[in-house]
ZAMARGU-4260 file (C-alpha; in steps of 0.2 Angstrom, whole numbers, plus 5000, padded with zeros to 4 digits):
<rodrens>
0) 4998/6205/5274 | 5000/6198/5256 | 5000/6179/5251 | 5002/6169/5234 | 4990/6156/5230
5) 4993/6144/5215 | 4979/6136/5208 | 4979/6119/5196 | 4962/6114/5192 | 4945/6110/5198
10) 4950/6102/5215 | 4961/6118/5220 | 4948/6129/5214 | 4935/6120/5226 | 4947/6119/5241
15) 4957/6135/5241 | 4944/6148/5235 | 4935/6148/5253 | 4953/6151/5260 | 4957/6166/5247
20) 4939/6172/5252 | 4942/6173/5270 | 4959/6179/5269 | 4953/6195/5258 | 4939/6196/5271
25) 4951/6197/5284 | 4958/6213/5275 | 4973/6206/5267 | 4978/6205/5249 | 4985/6191/5237
30) 4989/6186/5221 | 4980/6170/5212 | 4991/6161/5197 | 4982/6148/5189 | 4996/6135/5182
35) 4985/6123/5175 | 4974/6123/5160 | 4969/6141/5154 | 4951/6137/5154 | 4949/6137/5173
40) 4950/6157/5169 | 4931/6153/5165 | 4926/6146/5181 | 4914/6155/5191 | 4924/6152/5206
45) 4939/6160/5199 | 4927/6175/5190 | 4921/6178/5210 | 4939/6180/5216 | 4944/6191/5202
50) 4931/6204/5206 | 4936/6205/5226 | 4945/6220/5230 | 4963/6215/5236 | 4964/6201/5222
55) 4974/6200/5207 | 4971/6184/5197 | 4981/6178/5181 | 4985/6163/5170 | 5003/6159/5169
60) 5001/6164/5150 | 4996/6181/5153 | 5012/6185/5164 | 5027/6181/5154 | 5031/6181/5135
65) 5023/6167/5123 | 5041/6159/5121 | 5045/6159/5140 | 5027/6152/5144 | 5029/6137/5131
70) 5047/6134/5137 | 5041/6132/5155 | 5025/6122/5150 | 5037/6111/5139 | 5047/6107/5152
75) 5033/6103/5165 | 5027/6092/5151 | 5044/6082/5152 | 5042/6079/5169 | 5023/6074/5173
80) 5019/6057/5174 | 5002/6056/5164 | 5012/6061/5150 | 5026/6048/5155 | 5011/6035/5153
85) 5009/6038/5134 | 5020/6024/5125 | 5027/6035/5112 | 5025/6053/5119 | 5032/6045/5136
90) 5049/6038/5129 | 5051/6055/5120 | 5047/6064/5136 | 5061/6053/5144 | 5073/6055/5133
95) 5070/6076/5131 | 5072/6075/5150 | 5089/6066/5150 | 5095/6078/5137 | 5088/6093/5147
100) 5093/6088/5163 | 5091/6096/5180 | 5104/6108/5180 | 5100/6114/5162 | 5079/6117/5167
105) 5084/6127/5184 | 5088/6142/5176 | 5070/6143/5169 | 5064/6138/5185 | 5070/6151/5195
110) 5067/6164/5182 | 5048/6160/5182 | 5047/6157/5202 | 5059/6174/5203 | 5045/6185/5192
115) 5030/6177/5202 | 5039/6180/5219 | 5043/6198/5214 | 5026/6204/5207 | 5017/6198/5223
120) 5029/6203/5237 | 5042/6216/5230 | 5057/6217/5242 | 5046/6212/5257 | 5052/6197/5267
125) 5034/6196/5275 | 5020/6184/5267 | 5016/6168/5262 | 5017/6155/5247 | 5001/6143/5246
130) 5000/6127/5233 | 4988/6114/5237 | 4993/6094/5241 | 5008/6087/5232 | 5000/6071/5223
135) 5004/6058/5212 | 4996/6064/5194 | 4999/6081/5196 | 4999/6094/5179 | 5012/6103/5187
140) 5029/6094/5191 | 5036/6094/5208 | 5053/6100/5203 | 5046/6116/5198 | 5037/6117/5215
145) 5052/6114/5225 | 5060/6128/5217 | 5047/6141/5221 | 5047/6135/5239 | 5066/6135/5241
150) 5067/6154/5234 | 5051/6159/5245 | 5060/6153/5260 | 5076/6162/5255 | 5067/6179/5256
155) 5061/6172/5271 | 5042/6170/5266 | 5031/6157/5275 | 5026/6141/5263 | 5011/6130/5265
160) 5001/6116/5257 | 4983/6117/5257 | 4969/6104/5256 | 4966/6097/5240 | 4953/6085/5245
165) 4943/6078/5260 | 4947/6061/5258 | 4932/6049/5254 | 4941/6033/5256 | 4943/6026/5275
170) 4955/6012/5266 | 4971/6013/5258 | 4973/6000/5245 | 4960/6010/5232 | 4969/6009/5213
175) 4973/5997/5202 | 4990/5989/5206 | 4990/5995/5225 | 4993/5978/5235 | 5005/5984/5249
180) 4998/5993/5264 | 5013/6005/5267 | 5016/6023/5268 | 5014/6030/5251 | 5029/6039/5247
185) 5020/6050/5235 | 5016/6061/5249 | 5033/6062/5256 | 5036/6077/5245 | 5025/6090/5256
190) 5038/6089/5268 | 5047/6104/5256 | 5033/6117/5265 | 5033/6125/5283 | 5016/6118/5285
195) 5005/6105/5278 | 4986/6107/5281 | 4972/6095/5280 | 4954/6095/5284 | 4952/6079/5295
200) 4962/6064/5302 | 4959/6052/5285 | 4968/6065/5275 | 4981/6066/5290 | 4988/6048/5291
205) 4993/6050/5273 | 5007/6062/5278 | 5011/6057/5296 | 5025/6044/5290 | 5034/6058/5283
210) 5035/6073/5294 | 5034/6079/5311 | 5019/6083/5322 | 5022/6100/5322 | 5024/6100/5303
215) 5005/6095/5300 | 4990/6104/5303 | 4972/6097/5305 | 4958/6112/5302 | 4943/6104/5295
220) 4936/6107/5277 | 4936/6123/5269 | 4925/6117/5255 | 4911/6110/5266 | 4912/6121/5280
225) 4894/6129/5282 | 4900/6148/5281 | 4907/6145/5263 | 4892/6133/5257 | 4881/6149/5262
230) 4892/6160/5251 | 4893/6148/5237 | 4876/6146/5235 | 4875/6163/5230 | 4888/6163/5219
235) 4881/6147/5207 | 4877/6149/5189 | 4859/6145/5186 | 4855/6127/5184 | 4855/6118/5167
240) 4843/6104/5174 | 4826/6106/5176 | 4814/6094/5188 | 4802/6081/5178 | 4787/6072/5185
245) 4797/6056/5190 | 4793/6051/5208 | 4812/6048/5212 | 4827/6057/5206 | 4843/6050/5208
250) 4862/6055/5202 | 4876/6042/5202 | 4893/6051/5206 | 4908/6040/5197 | 4926/6041/5203
255) 4943/6044/5193 | 4947/6030/5180 | 4961/6025/5190 | 4953/6019/5205 | 4947/6001/5205
260) 4928/5999/5200 | 4918/5985/5198 | 4910/5991/5179 | 4901/5976/5176 | 4891/5977/5192
265) 4889/5996/5190 | 4880/5994/5174 | 4869/5980/5182 | 4864/5993/5194 | 4860/6007/5181
270) 4849/5994/5171 | 4840/5989/5188 | 4835/6007/5192 | 4831/6011/5174 | 4819/5997/5177
275) 4809/6006/5190 | 4795/6017/5180 | 4796/6030/5194 | 4814/6033/5194 | 4826/6045/5184
280) 4845/6043/5184 | 4859/6057/5180 | 4876/6048/5179 | 4889/6061/5183 | 4908/6054/5177
285) 4922/6062/5185 | 4926/6079/5180 | 4944/6073/5176 | 4947/6057/5165 | 4929/6053/5166
290) 4930/6051/5147 | 4941/6034/5150 | 4927/6026/5160 | 4918/6012/5150 | 4900/6015/5158
295) 4897/6032/5149 | 4902/6022/5132 | 4889/6008/5134 | 4877/6009/5121 | 4865/5999/5131
300) 4864/6013/5144 | 4864/6027/5132 | 4847/6018/5125 | 4839/6019/5142 | 4824/6034/5141
305) 4826/6038/5161 | 4844/6038/5161 | 4857/6052/5156 | 4876/6055/5157 | 4879/6073/5164
310) 4890/6085/5154 | 4904/6096/5160 | 4891/6110/5161 | 4882/6102/5175 | 4891/6106/5192
315) 4889/6094/5207 | 4879/6106/5217 | 4866/6106/5203 | 4865/6088/5203 | 4862/6088/5221
320) 4849/6102/5222 | 4841/6091/5209 | 4841/6075/5215 | 4830/6065/5229 | 4844/6053/5232
325) 4864/6050/5229 | 4871/6034/5223 | 4891/6037/5228 | 4906/6027/5223 | 4917/6036/5235
330) 4918/6054/5231 | 4920/6068/5242 | 4906/6079/5232 | 4893/6072/5242 | 4898/6077/5259
335) 4889/6092/5256 | 4872/6083/5254 | 4877/6073/5271 | 4877/6090/5279 | 4860/6094/5271
340) 4852/6076/5277 | 4849/6072/5259 | 4851/6052/5257 | 4869/6046/5249 | 4868/6027/5246
345) 4886/6022/5248 | 4889/6008/5235 | 4905/6000/5243 | 4903/5985/5235 | 4905/5993/5218
350) 4922/5998/5223 | 4939/5991/5231 | 4938/6005/5244 | 4928/6007/5261 | 4921/6024/5259
355) 4922/6038/5273 | 4902/6039/5272 | 4899/6021/5275 | 4913/6020/5288 | 4904/6034/5299
360) 4885/6031/5293 | 4885/6013/5291 | 4865/6014/5287 | 4871/6022/5270 | 4881/6007/5265
365) 4876/5996/5249 | 4884/5979/5250 | 4873/5970/5236 | 4863/5971/5223 | 4847/5966/5234
370) 4852/5982/5246 | 4851/5993/5230 | 4833/5986/5226 | 4827/5987/5244 | 4833/6005/5246
375) 4824/6012/5231 | 4808/6002/5234 | 4808/6010/5251 | 4812/6027/5245 | 4798/6025/5231
380) 4786/6019/5246 | 4790/6029/5260 | 4799/6044/5255 | 4817/6051/5262 | 4815/6059/5278
385) 4825/6049/5294 | 4838/6042/5282 | 4851/6045/5293 | 4856/6040/5311 | 4859/6057/5317
390) 4874/6051/5331 | 4882/6045/5315 | 4880/6060/5306 | 4885/6073/5317 | 4900/6062/5321
395) 4904/6063/5303 | 4903/6082/5301 | 4912/6083/5318 | 4928/6073/5311 | 4926/6075/5294
400) 4923/6093/5291 | 4922/6104/5306 | 4937/6097/5316 | 4939/6102/5330 | 4924/6114/5327
405) 4915/6124/5314 | 4923/6140/5316 | 4934/6133/5300 | 4939/6147/5288 | 4946/6159/5301
410) 4956/6145/5308 | 4964/6144/5291 | 4968/6163/5289 | 4976/6163/5308 | 4988/6150/5303
415) 4991/6159/5286 | 4993/6175/5297 | 5007/6167/5308 | 5016/6159/5293 | 5017/6175/5284
420) 5024/6186/5298
</rodrens>
């Protein structure tokens, strides 16, 4: 069977690569088309997929003429929210979108979509087309996705939206400007797919108001299932980090800039940690939009001798392997640490959200500055063993990552096979 997978950026690569791997392991073939920045061609997981027999990997700029590619890219930019937010450029994009309306955009959308479907499936009417979740700040506008999906359905192909994340939040009002707890219409766009697949119930609740029960499947986490983590450990490039003699190594993972964060207090916590002579701290900004965060520009933090801001070359797995303890502002990257029993401190008092880690494992939660001080003192004095309440950790693994059981990747392949046939 054949499948066409579209990948935009790191999140897609994180969550969809394991599914592509298992699809090939099951004897099938596929095309992987990169539709975001061309830099992701160099990602170690994309390189790994390129080496698998039965996989063709290409970026959009490799498949189309220079003219067609840039016409496609410019139409994308006219419609994406991030561009619309930039004052002068945003107004220009709106004016262009009015002048080049949906009817005028459609021929280019259909041309590019048709070429990609022909290249992957030919005249076959069996196969599946997979995007990741449809979300608010996508670098790929929903209008083009709708055309691709509609044309795929016309050919008799199955269509699916695969996981884009594992929902590090157990609450809803988490971003600046969010003040009403009601269904987020952003997720209604997912109804264009035959199936929407999510890893856990915290993710599922976003989509349930907009679709039938049969349209939504909860299948566990492809990114954090044990089978894929075992494969991933053999693919990681060498770590740029070295172990020093510091007694306690801490990594702090930050969220994207659009999530409400109490930055003044984050800075206080960083200075507090730096005050412990046996502590070494690395701060990891979010991969996307980390440059917008005030903390990484704070000159007083840059001067601290035992504090470092990680660059893009340090993967989250490298940082977690280096760390003894992780302080988390509600990111899913720490889920791997929970699986391996490495202590995660959920700094919920620094953010607007209730994190999934703190919700399932209350022993991880930091509720005030005193908690931070006492936890670090305890780690320095007593070490890191027996941090979790094992019953809580097992419930987290069961409901968030291994739902309904640990046989995650074959479950995804079975669903894709049903859609493809």
